[in-house]
GULO-313739 format. One line per field, with one value per residue (C-alpha): residue number from 1; residue in one letter; chain; x, y, z. Coordinates in steps of 0.001 Angstrom, whole numbers. Layout:
<sites>
resi (NUM:...)
resn (A:...)
chain (A:...)
X (X:...)
Y (Y:...)
Z (Z:...)
</sites>
This chain:
<sites>
resi (1:2:3:4:5:6:7:8:9:10:11:12:13:14:15:16:17:18:19:20:21:22:23:24:25:26:27:28:29:30:31:32:33:34:35:36:37:38:39:40:41:42:43:44:45:46:47:48:49:50:51:52:53:54:55:56:57:58:59:60:61:62:63:64:65:66:67:68:69:70:71:72:73:74:75:76:77:78:79:80:81:82:83:84:85:86:87:88:89:90:91:92:93:94:95:96:97:98:99:100:101:102:103:104:105:106:107:108:109:110:111:112:113:114:115:116:117:118:119:120:121:122:123:124:125:126:127:128:129:130:131:132:133:134:135:136:137:138:139:140:141:142:143:144:145:146:147:148:149:150:151:152:153:154:155:156:157:158:159:160:161:162:163:164:165:166:167:168:169:170:171:172:173:174:175:176:177:178:179:180:181:182:183:184:185:186:187:188:189:190:191:192:193:194:195:196:197:198:199:200:201:202:203:204:205:206:207:208:209:210:211:212:213:214:215:216:217:218:219:220:221:222:223:224:225:226:227:228:229:230:231:232:233:234:235:236:237:238:239:240:241:242:243:244:245:246:247:248:249:250:251:252:253:254:255:256:257:258:259:260:261:262:263:264:265:266:267:268:269:270:271:272:273:274:275:276:277:278:279:280:281:282:283:284:285:286:287:288:289:290:291:292:293:294:295:296:297:298:299:300:301:302:303:304:305:306:307:308:309:310:311:312:313:314:315:316:317:318:319:320:321:322:323:324:325:326:327:328:329:330:331:332:333:334:335:336:337:338:339:340:341:342:343:344:345:346:347:348:349:350:351:352:353:354:355:356:357:358:359:360:361:362:363:364:365:366:367:368:369:370:371:372:373:374:375:376:377:378:379:380:381:382:383:384:385:386:387:388:389:390:391:392:393:394:395:396:397:398:399:400:401:402:403:404:405:406:407:408:409)
resn (M:A:L:T:D:N:L:S:G:E:R:P:T:F:V:T:H:L:E:C:S:L:T:G:E:R:Y:D:A:D:T:L:H:G:L:S:D:A:G:R:P:L:L:V:R:Y:D:L:D:A:L:G:K:A:L:S:R:D:D:L:C:A:R:P:T:D:L:W:R:W:R:E:L:L:P:V:R:R:T:D:S:I:V:S:L:G:E:I:E:T:P:L:I:P:V:P:N:C:A:G:P:N:V:L:V:K:D:E:G:R:L:P:T:G:S:F:K:A:R:G:L:V:M:A:V:A:M:A:R:E:L:G:V:T:R:I:A:M:P:T:N:G:N:A:G:A:A:L:A:A:Y:A:T:R:A:G:I:E:T:V:I:L:C:P:D:D:T:P:E:I:N:V:R:E:I:G:A:Q:G:G:R:V:Y:R:V:D:G:L:I:D:E:C:G:A:I:V:G:K:G:A:A:E:G:L:W:F:D:F:S:T:L:K:E:P:Y:R:I:E:G:K:K:T:M:G:L:E:L:A:A:Q:L:G:W:R:L:P:K:A:I:F:Y:P:T:G:G:G:T:G:L:I:G:M:W:K:A:F:A:E:L:E:A:L:G:W:I:G:S:E:R:P:K:M:F:A:V:Q:A:S:G:C:A:P:I:V:K:A:W:E:D:G:A:E:H:A:E:R:W:E:D:A:D:T:I:A:M:G:I:R:V:P:K:A:V:G:D:F:L:I:L:R:A:V:R:E:S:G:G:R:A:I:A:V:D:D:A:D:I:L:A:A:V:D:D:C:G:K:Q:D:G:L:L:L:C:P:E:G:G:A:T:L:A:A:W:R:K:A:V:A:E:G:W:I:D:E:T:D:E:A:V:L:F:N:C:A:T:G:L:K:Y:P:L:A:D:N:S:G:T:L:D:K:A:D:L:P:D:L:S:T:L)
chain (A:A:A:A:A:A:A:A:A:A:A:A:A:A:A:A:A:A:A:A:A:A:A:A:A:A:A:A:A:A:A:A:A:A:A:A:A:A:A:A:A:A:A:A:A:A:A:A:A:A:A:A:A:A:A:A:A:A:A:A:A:A:A:A:A:A:A:A:A:A:A:A:A:A:A:A:A:A:A:A:A:A:A:A:A:A:A:A:A:A:A:A:A:A:A:A:A:A:A:A:A:A:A:A:A:A:A:A:A:A:A:A:A:A:A:A:A:A:A:A:A:A:A:A:A:A:A:A:A:A:A:A:A:A:A:A:A:A:A:A:A:A:A:A:A:A:A:A:A:A:A:A:A:A:A:A:A:A:A:A:A:A:A:A:A:A:A:A:A:A:A:A:A:A:A:A:A:A:A:A:A:A:A:A:A:A:A:A:A:A:A:A:A:A:A:A:A:A:A:A:A:A:A:A:A:A:A:A:A:A:A:A:A:A:A:A:A:A:A:A:A:A:A:A:A:A:A:A:A:A:A:A:A:A:A:A:A:A:A:A:A:A:A:A:A:A:A:A:A:A:A:A:A:A:A:A:A:A:A:A:A:A:A:A:A:A:A:A:A:A:A:A:A:A:A:A:A:A:A:A:A:A:A:A:A:A:A:A:A:A:A:A:A:A:A:A:A:A:A:A:A:A:A:A:A:A:A:A:A:A:A:A:A:A:A:A:A:A:A:A:A:A:A:A:A:A:A:A:A:A:A:A:A:A:A:A:A:A:A:A:A:A:A:A:A:A:A:A:A:A:A:A:A:A:A:A:A:A:A:A:A:A:A:A:A:A:A:A:A:A:A:A:A:A:A:A:A:A:A:A:A:A:A:A:A:A:A:A:A:A:A:A:A:A:A:A:A:A:A:A:A:A:A:A:A:A:A:A:A)
X (27142:29157:30815:33902:35497:38742:40360:39214:38438:38165:34542:32086:28510:25614:23413:21625:19235:16806:13092:10114:8313:4919:5279:8219:10049:13623:16393:20264:21847:24953:23178:22044:18276:15595:11991:10946:9043:5860:6944:7617:10591:13163:14259:17778:17663:20418:21345:20486:21260:24778:25254:24004:26804:29413:28607:27388:25886:28962:31197:29049:29145:32880:33096:33187:29745:29399:26966:29658:29677:26684:28656:27328:23763:24638:24834:28285:30518:33858:35686:36872:33299:32689:32378:32175:32139:31928:28533:28277:25709:23307:22345:19109:18232:15707:13235:11623:10395:8333:7403:7939:10540:9783:10325:13754:14655:16953:18935:19717:21030:24518:25082:27105:25322:23203:20429:19436:19426:23095:22363:20351:22460:25955:24656:22977:26068:28430:26314:26179:30001:30254:27878:29527:27175:28789:25879:22938:19819:17296:14497:14698:12994:16463:18307:18378:19864:22592:23483:23586:25758:28267:28637:28435:31118:33363:32861:33510:30014:28204:24822:21880:19454:16043:14209:10806:11582:10505:13040:14825:17590:20275:19552:19871:23067:24680:23768:25723:28431:29072:29469:25900:24305:21068:17980:14880:11579:8238:6476:6407:8804:6869:6778:10649:10773:8851:11508:14264:12326:12119:15882:16488:14414:16485:19535:21006:21409:20408:17250:17919:14487:13161:12770:13532:16783:17136:19882:18694:16380:19548:21191:18149:17453:20564:18312:16339:19517:21158:17935:17840:21419:21216:18321:20029:18341:14803:12472:10383:6609:6278:8182:7133:8624:8141:6926:7253:8716:8858:12120:13278:10064:10046:13736:13364:10491:12789:15689:13440:12506:16170:17237:14546:15575:19066:17761:19004:15645:12150:8930:7744:7499:6983:3697:4889:3420:3766:3672:2478:1425:-2257:-1414:104:-1225:-1754:-635:-3017:-5889:-5158:-4729:-8091:-9836:-8375:-6711:-3518:-2194:-2418:-3824:-1715:-2379:-3284:-2089:362:1478:3301:6275:7785:9218:10766:7403:5818:5632:2196:2824:5152:6132:6385:3009:1863:5000:4467:922:1774:4332:1911:-997:1127:2590:-729:185:-1372:-864:-1188:-1471:-579:-1108:1695:876:1404:4648:5954:4757:6576:9890:9575:8859:11639:14239:13158:12268:14841:17500:17200:16630:14257:13773:10170:9802:11099:8711:5917:6837:6636:3221:2132:3237:1276:-1856:-1397:-1303:-4288:-6304:-5353:-3537:-590:30:2298:4270:5046:8712:8565:11208:10866:13102:14468:15620:17806:19565:17300:20068:19212:15825:14832:14752:12845:14846:14347:17185:16968:19446:21604:23201:26640:26635:23309:23027:19877:19962:21623:19473:16499:18174)
Y (-28390:-25192:-23740:-21768:-19633:-21110:-17606:-16779:-19955:-18282:-17307:-20130:-19807:-22117:-20614:-23385:-21327:-18499:-19020:-16983:-15690:-16299:-19547:-21300:-21719:-22158:-20063:-20305:-18390:-17474:-15661:-12013:-11861:-9208:-10251:-13788:-14782:-14202:-10591:-11094:-10864:-13687:-14973:-16412:-19995:-21815:-25352:-24721:-28216:-27917:-24434:-25625:-28327:-25789:-22973:-22741:-19933:-19843:-19521:-16689:-14869:-14973:-12839:-9108:-7554:-6359:-7144:-9484:-11729:-13417:-14396:-17852:-16690:-14047:-14603:-13167:-16063:-14082:-12159:-9760:-8901:-7388:-3625:-2148:1232:-291:-1743:-1983:-3748:-1087:-569:-987:2243:2261:5193:5125:8553:8759:5047:3221:745:-1989:-255:-296:1605:-83:3015:2276:5848:4735:2870:4254:6979:7428:5037:1374:1572:753:-2891:-3627:-1710:-2992:-6519:-5656:-3731:-6585:-9016:-6682:-6447:-10270:-10792:-8190:-5281:-2031:477:678:2950:3270:5398:6790:8902:9886:7494:4517:6643:7958:4408:3211:6075:5508:1680:1707:4408:2372:-590:1288:949:3922:4957:7023:7909:9477:11112:13033:16750:17277:14812:16255:18543:16724:13607:14878:16628:13600:11406:13743:14251:10453:10031:9299:11121:12330:13796:15357:14116:15836:12764:10099:7343:4768:7200:7488:3685:3591:5688:3470:437:2025:2579:-945:-2310:-372:-1981:1289:-113:-2652:-1896:-1630:-777:-2210:-6002:-5974:-7730:-10537:-9370:-6166:-8433:-10430:-7354:-6042:-9416:-8782:-6513:-9625:-11712:-8960:-8440:-12062:-12200:-9019:-10294:-13502:-15616:-14727:-12262:-9360:-9443:-6775:-5103:-1729:-1167:1899:346:1756:-998:-3233:-4929:-4942:-6340:-9109:-9794:-9965:-12480:-14532:-14204:-15519:-18516:-19330:-19012:-21395:-23890:-23727:-24329:-21018:-19740:-21256:-21002:-17867:-14762:-11056:-9355:-7467:-4028:-2437:1290:3728:7361:8235:10188:7037:3866:1173:-1738:-569:-474:-3923:-5297:-3810:-5128:-8655:-8344:-10081:-7167:-3418:-932:2047:4935:8068:11613:10207:12838:12736:14319:10857:10563:7186:5631:7573:4609:4357:904:-1873:-4882:-6992:-6025:-9657:-10538:-7740:-8681:-12254:-11590:-9309:-11707:-14848:-12988:-11825:-8282:-5614:-2687:737:4277:7417:10993:13503:15437:12324:11619:15107:14856:11505:12905:15833:13824:11345:13964:16252:13514:10770:12706:10388:12205:10130:10529:11146:7437:6456:8882:6992:3855:5470:7053:3519:1931:4520:3909:20:391:2760:398:-2719:-4450:-4798:-4222:-1452:-4036:-6039:-5793:-3926:-2793:179:804:4264:3877:6910:9680:12598:14956:14502:16170:19949:20575:23401:26381:26553:29044:32339:35278:37255:40744:40337:44180:44069:40649:39826:38255:34909:33066:33614:31626)
Z (-29208:-28721:-31907:-31915:-34600:-35939:-35880:-32369:-30472:-27072:-27955:-27604:-28751:-28517:-31215:-33203:-35446:-35928:-35583:-36878:-33850:-35563:-37409:-35799:-39157:-38887:-40538:-40794:-38040:-39981:-42744:-42884:-42286:-41735:-40895:-41497:-44694:-42697:-42063:-38323:-36022:-35972:-32608:-31763:-30546:-28363:-27424:-23804:-22707:-23918:-22495:-19107:-19134:-20107:-17868:-14203:-12277:-10004:-13213:-14471:-11083:-10954:-14134:-14291:-14086:-17623:-20601:-22081:-19050:-20779:-23794:-24047:-24177:-26944:-30651:-31553:-32780:-33338:-30661:-33199:-34140:-30756:-30623:-27158:-25457:-21806:-21303:-17538:-15335:-14467:-10692:-8972:-7037:-4222:-4450:-887:-649:-3852:-4180:-866:303:-2236:-5417:-7264:-10455:-12820:-13986:-17601:-18025:-16764:-20183:-23150:-24986:-21893:-22553:-22644:-26483:-26090:-25045:-28247:-30721:-29410:-30184:-33500:-34691:-33693:-35655:-38621:-38564:-38336:-41215:-43431:-43331:-44432:-44504:-42164:-41929:-39108:-37955:-34384:-31799:-30510:-28169:-30461:-33191:-30825:-29887:-33447:-34551:-31685:-32232:-36018:-36197:-33829:-36065:-39279:-40672:-42295:-40933:-42243:-39381:-39919:-36965:-36577:-36753:-33208:-31815:-28779:-30049:-27917:-29547:-33048:-32246:-30575:-33508:-35821:-33303:-33086:-36880:-38045:-41059:-39521:-41201:-39689:-41205:-41235:-39765:-36986:-36412:-38467:-41341:-40982:-41041:-44212:-45907:-44564:-45815:-49338:-49344:-48160:-51011:-53442:-52034:-50550:-47005:-44461:-42491:-38763:-37631:-34338:-34528:-38255:-37591:-34958:-32606:-30894:-28841:-27705:-26386:-24608:-23026:-20868:-18642:-17637:-17240:-15032:-13093:-12022:-11042:-9134:-7096:-6163:-8940:-8309:-10012:-8649:-8324:-11138:-13879:-15368:-18716:-21024:-24269:-27683:-29912:-26933:-27681:-24175:-22738:-25462:-24667:-20903:-21394:-23619:-21089:-18201:-20239:-21069:-17432:-16360:-19081:-17590:-14199:-12856:-11886:-11205:-13053:-11262:-13355:-12551:-13819:-16910:-17206:-20728:-20093:-22577:-22815:-23172:-26279:-27937:-26491:-29347:-27209:-24311:-26741:-28076:-24696:-23595:-26750:-26418:-29804:-30774:-32911:-32412:-34806:-35719:-33358:-35131:-34232:-31607:-29133:-25882:-24125:-23667:-27164:-26731:-26390:-29181:-31558:-33323:-34670:-33421:-35578:-32488:-31024:-30575:-28742:-26288:-25753:-25397:-22680:-20765:-20926:-20028:-17089:-15628:-16113:-18253:-20547:-18871:-20223:-18203:-18946:-19652:-16558:-14364:-16210:-15465:-11820:-11334:-12812:-10518:-7369:-7985:-8525:-5577:-3089:-3930:-5976:-9005:-12340:-14436:-18248:-19311:-20169:-16823:-15222:-17065:-15283:-11889:-12879:-14034:-10714:-8773:-10954:-10538:-6863:-6833:-9025:-6882:-9723:-7473:-3751:-2630:-594:-3789:-4928:-8227:-10603:-12848:-15949:-16360:-19872:-20223:-18227:-17524:-18443:-22078:-21704:-20996:-17303:-15538:-14406:-10592:-9870:-8186:-8564:-6184:-6556:-4996:-4360:-2496:-741:1171:4623:3765:6274:3862:1038)
</sites>
């Protein structure tokens, strides 16, 4: 049955409970939670039968194409809890010259704060506001911290954000510029997370680390919801997703199951490719070893900072989705990442971030190895605008007083 808030009855929600992703234990949906008692992520569950009777695909398609069009499949109960900076539906961009006619890039850099982290953090912050949280701390490799700072500042919530000391400078600066208190730490993101966890245990703040609260997944799953709608309620043959904490891959897999339960798509699924860098590939090693959980990756190092995550709390959920889909986890070298970014920009005019470049490099590797066919429709996720990252200087110079033959320019 749909529930509505007495103070803002225009916002129906079909949330029934939260569920431990490992044990299936149920938790109250209207109480502040971190991880389950088993130390694993909590998943939001909905009354999909009731939702399907209340909302049709046609109703959905008649709405403006933004993130909040999916409100019945999202957890926020109160309209006045919503915090928004304009979360648009991101486009699918063909890249025929560097990847052929059947590859599309879902360009998440068009979102507020320039990355797909906006999807997860707008939902998590809205729910924090709804549940009375006033102070948040989180580790970040950059883009998540920027999104948290922006949305929490707009919601009137204090933030403390810890990042590795080699985090891209633009990310550190934008976190501070958008109201977050940001600190550089001489360690990797999981070591930043340990400090956040220590402060949370002391009651100083609520821990917003990846998958340590239930709602970032719900924001990230909108990538899968959007993709199905954009493709006419079908799914591509393959999805290549840059995987650090893996929230988006987990969220999309959840979205596809919910859409099938509603009868809006069929049972076919894309092969899910979890893309990591060779210098930090714990999910790839676990996949290759047939393991359910990934060991911490020591001495993690890659130019793709967003996927430099040595240990993911949702590792088993990532691996489960990859295996169930018939996909695989792929590691690519930094040199191939840089080449892919360069090729896409110079051949197709689309500037990828390094993590987006990793998905193009992984697609090329998958085709070369015969894991997919180059004629298969594939979607690559470019998770942030490439303008946030250092770019090569390809400029020349001219002396206005001594110009060369202009035909040589």
